[in-house]
C-alpha positions, 0 to 999 in steps of 0.5 A: 390796281386790280392786281394790287387789290387781288394780292391784298385780299390774299393777305400779302403785306404792303411790302410783298405787294410792292416787291411783286409789282417791282420784280414781276417783269424780271421773272416773266416765265415760270415752269413747274415740274409736278411729281405725280409719282405713286408716293404722292397718294400718302395721306400725311399732309395738310391743306387749308380752307378759309382766308389767310386771317382765319385758316382751318387745317384739314388732313390730306394726301400729298397730291391734294397739297400739290393741287391746292398749291397749283391752283393758287399759283395758276390764279396768281399767274392769271391775274398777274399776267405771268406765263406759267407752265405746269408739267407732270413727271409721269403721263396722267393717262385718261380720266373717267370719261376715257379722255387723255389728260394732258401732261402739260397745261399753262396760264398765259401760255400763250396769252389769251385775248380776253379776261374770260380766256384767263379764267378759262385757262385757270380753270383748265389747270385746276380741273387737270390736276384734280383728275390726275391720280398719281402713279409710277416712279420719279424720273426727274432728270429727263424732264429737267434736261427738257426744260433746260432745252426749252429755256436755252432758246429763250436765254439770250433774250432773257439775259439781254433784257436782264430778266430770269426764268423760274423753275419750280420742282414739287416732289416728295422723293429722291430722283429715280429712273423710270423703273423706280430704282434710286441709286448714286448714278441716278442721283448724279444724273439729276445733279448734273441736269441741274448744274446745266442751268449754271449758264442760264438766267434761272432761279430754282425752287424745290418745294418739298411735300415730305418730311423725310430727312434723307430727301431733305438732306439730298436736296439741301446738299445740292446747293453746295454743288451748283451755282444757281439761285436755289431755294428749298421750301417745306410745306406751310406747316413744317416751314412755319414750325421750323422758322418759329424755332429760329425766329419765334417773333415772326408769324409766318403767314400762308401769304409769305409762304406763297410769296416764296413759292413764286420764286422771287428769290430773296436771300433773307427770306431763305435764312428764316428757317436756318438761323436767327436773323442778325440786326442787319438781316432783321432790318432787311426782312422788315423793309421787304415785308412792310411798305409806307403809304404809296410807293415810298421805300421804308427807311428803317433805322439800324436796330443795333443803334436805335432799337427803340426807333426801330420798334416804334416804326415797325409798330406804326407800320403794322397798324396798316396790316391785317392780322393773320393766322399763325399756324404754330400758335393756332391763333390770329396775330400780327406779322411781328410779336414785338414783345417776343421780338424784344426778348429774342434780341434782349441779350444783344442789346445795351442796358439802356436799349433793354428798357425800351418800352413796348408799344401799348398797342401790342397784345399783352397775353404772353409777356414773358418767355424763356429766351433760350430753347431746350435741347429738344425743341431747339432741334429742327422740325424734321429731327424732333418729329421723327419716328421709326413708323411714320414720316417726320412731322406729317405722320405724327401730327396727322395721326396724333393717336399713334404717339402721345404728344403735348399740344404743339403750342406747349411743346414749342412755345417758350415757357413761362418763368416765375416772377422776380426781377423787373420786366420792361413788358409789364408792371409785374416783376419777372425772373430773367430768362435762364438757359434750360440746357447747356446744349447749343441749339442745332440749326437747320443745314446751312445754305450758302448765300447767293 
């Protein structure tokens, strides 16, 4: 009960809480490899303060982003009873008192004998990463081979119990050797090291702290070369914006981002930033996101056949959920904007389904949006935000004075349309959405389903 209360306070939806409760024992071990190379000092990132309902974005370095992420997951691991180990790729050296900073720290590793012991472990993890000043190169392959060796001893027991381990890599760059050289040989060694996990019950998560297209493309291409559950996650701001470009009806809240970082691999969550969900995927996603009272499963109708029933049930379920900060609109809102959801899928509905009334409980501030993206904002976050002088997205938004830009909401939100034809979302008439460009939207690099 304390665990459920903790997750609820952190902004996790009823469905995510239930999913964690059901699957937590299936992923008993988490190993995090933290890139503490010198490039992590770059100040082009963001951290967030406040609650998930009212967040404030603060400019920060990439390493501060890592510190915040690790602090959260250390707390999650302690409260949820998960064995979690954090290791840096470079020896941290000594702190200001001349003491050696440990390269590996953990929570429930081994399990303490009392709750106070858990809190002490969480605090140790936080203090350790706060003392580290990034330096050095990005020698990843050797550490991955060491992680493989440690998991290899546990693999028979995990497989016999039907369980998996989770390996999370946080990095901002390409793999290098110890001297910092990056070449095809080093990349192949890295891929081969990951490929060794194919015989292991392991789920891999790559958490990127950069918007470099070269880095993103490299780690994305690996998915086609290995047969391991493998997910790539950007920072919260970048991931939310990329998901918005494909599925703008969703409020990608920070708690959903933390859920994905935990490594509870859910394929439909991975697709959110790649393409718009089809009707089946939409139902699967909403079933995972929401949960009815108690421990009963949510049974949602097929939205393709019963759109009105689907909308009404989602509206009813969201009444039990708090609103969350939306980093794209920079406003607080529900998990799903039903008006925008309807407009997004309107062209695939029957004529009778198009007339589905949106529940009056939903906000009416943005009642009519253009349904199709322009060529500019249809591109991925990384493509649209690239400049020759700054990292994609991070540099531009952290230092807006270097380049004239519209506010984010204006640049990426749907545009208002003049009123002509009848709209099912208001008593006023509105012109049906028309595509602004003949160019088809460019989606994120495809990832095969696992």
